[in-house]
N, C-alpha and C positions, 0 to 999 in steps of 0.2 A: 181415476179409473183408466186402465190401459185396455186396449182392444184385445179380445180373445180371438186372435186371428184364425186359429184352426176352426173355431165355431163359425166365425164370419164367412170363411171360405166355403164351409159345408152348407151354410144357409143360402148363400148366393147361388151355389151350384144347384141346389135343390129347386130354388125359385125359378131359375132360368133354363132348367132342363128342357130341351126340345125347342127352345126359342132361338130364332136367328135374326129377328128384326133388331137392328142396332139401336134404335131409339128406345124400344122396350127394354133392351138390356141395360142401356145407360140409365134409364129411370129407376130400374130395380137396384142397380149397383149404387147409385147416388143415395137412394133412400136408406139402404141397409148400412152403408158406410157412415152416413151422416149420423145415424142414431146409435152407432157402435161406441162412440167416445165423446165425452163432454168437451174435449179440445177442439172438435170439428164444428166450426161456426158456420161455414159455407162449404158445401160439397157439391160439385157438379162437373159437367162436361162442356167443353167448347169444341164444336165439330169443325172439321176441315170442310169448308163448303166450296172453295175455289182456291186456286194457287195462292199461297201466302196469306190466307184469310181464315180466321176462326169466327164462328158465330155460336152464340149461347145455345146449349142443348138442355136436356133435363138436369135439374138441380134441386137442392134443398137449402133453405136459408133465405135471407133477404135478397133483394134484386141484385143481379149481376150486370156486368157490362154486356151490351148486346153484340158488339163486334170488336174483335181484337186482331190487328194485323200481326203477322209473324215477327215484324220488326219491333214490337213494343211489349213491354211488361214481362212478367215471369212466365205467363202462359205462352206468349209469343216466343220467348227464348226456348222453352221446352219443345215447341213445334219446330222452330228453326234449327236448333242444334240436335233435335231428336234424342234428347237425353233428359233424365229426371232433374228437376230443379228443387233443391232443398234449401229454403231461404229462412234462416233464423230471425232476420230482421229486415222486413220489407223496405223500411226507410233507407237502408244501406244498399238496396238493389238499384243499379242504374236504370232509369226508365220505368220504374214500377208504376203501374196504373192503379190508382186507389179507387176501386169500384165501391169499397166500403171503408170509411175512414177509421173504423175500429180495428181493421186487420193489422196484426203485428208480425205474423209469420205465415209462411205459405209452402205447400208441397204440391208440385205439379209433375204428373207423369205422362209420357207419351202413350197413346193407345193405338196398338197395331191391329189391323183387321186381318182377315184371311189373305194370304198372299204377301203379307209383310208390309202393306202400305199404311202410312199414318192416316188414321181416320178421325182422331180427336186428341185432346189432352184432358186429363182428369185433374181437376183443381180442388185442393182443400185449403181453406183459409182458417186461421185461428186468431182469436183476440188476445191470445197469450204469446209473449215473445218466446222464440226458440222452442216451439211446441212439438216439433216433429223430429223423429229419429231416423237413422238409416234403416232400422228394422221396419218402421212404418213404411218407408219407401219400398223396401224389398218385398214385404208381405203383400202390399197393395199391388205391386207389379205382378206378383204371382196370381192374384185374384183376377186382375185385368186380362192377363194372358189366358187363363183358363176360361174366362167368359167370352172373349172376343176372337180368340184364335182356335176355336174348336175345330177339330179335324173330322 
């Protein structure tokens, strides 16, 4: 099953209309995205809580790592480089942090708040190798932008 991104975008927009609390927004996005596709095994946010440090935020799935420095892992790379990380094989990613041993591929997107500052990264793990496409990355980036950069 592939994600119906137009429907997902409409659903998220309707659910978060009028809401500006970042944690509430993250919880809603994590839930909706997680249940949109069977490829998505762990779906959630790591929040920027101090310089160069991410802490776990709202998520769906098994437990995640509690703290991730910008210097480590796929999430850290997304935050440090401020660009999407599309990783077909986590075993081949230097410094990958195995929060769950079943994870085979990962997609992590930077999340920008109003004013353009990095507020979090959005992490999706899959137990399937090479589970994510550039379309997934682009469509999810659009949903994140619409949700967190409302004017």
